[in-house]
N, C-alpha and C positions, 0 to 999 in steps of 0.2 A: 503495500499497500504508501503510496507515493502522495507528502503531507506539501498542504500549499502555504507557498510564502504568502506573507501579510498583503502582499502589492496582487497576490493571484485572489484572494480571497472574494468574495459581490460582496460591492458595496450596499446599503443598504439605500433608499430613494430617499431623495431630500424631501418632503412634503412642507412647503409654503402657507403659512395658516395665513386666511383674509386679515387681510392691513383695517382696525374697525377704524384707523382715522380722515379711510379716504371716504374724501362727499362725492357724489356721484349724482347726477341730474339726469330725470328722466322726464323726456316730451313729448305730450301727445297730438303729433302732429294737426291732426284733425282739426283739433279745438287751437292750434294757437295757426294753420293757414283760414279753418274762417276768422279769424279774430282781424285777418290783416287786412290793411284799406287799403284801397287801387290808388296808386299817384299818380300821374301826370306821367310820369318818365318808363311805368311800364304799359309799355305798347307792343313789346312779344311775353313769350311765355320765360324764356330764358331772363326779365328783366324780373320774372315774378322770383324765377329760384337763385336769383343773386340778392332780393332781396330777403328771402326764408333765411337763405344758407347765411347772411349776415345777420340777423336775427337769432339764430343759432349760435353760431359765436360768441353777440354779446351776450348772453344768456348764460353760458359757460364756465363766463368770469369766471374765477375762482374757484371753480369745483377743477377734480382733479380727472373725472372720466364724467361722459353725457353719453345717453342713451335717449336713442329718437325712434318711434313704438308709429309705426303705422299700422294705422289698422283698415281694413278692408269691412265696406256694409255690404254684407251678402243678405241675398234675396229672403233666407228661411232663418233669419239671427235672432237671438233676441231680442235686441236693439230694435230690428224691425217692427220683433210682432206688436211690440211695445210701442213706440210710431204708431201702428198704425190704428192703435187700440184708440194708443191719442187723439189721437184724427176724428177719426169716427165717432167720441163723445164731445157732444156738445153744450155747451154754459148755458143755462138761458138765466 
């Protein structure tokens, strides 16, 4: 039987624990996009894209990480069913 030298021995994997001091910004893009106002400089979709990106960059100042969430509104989703119920009820 052959003995292993310390260099040949398997090394344990180092797992880093998440740093609790990391600040993360999560952005709901649909809400942000709907709150944006069209300016006279927004003539093309690329102008809207630039304004959108600049707004996200401004929001991320002071954060270590940013997460941008794009939500699709699927026809058979729970959100859509709730919207339909609200539209169907009338206030008298």
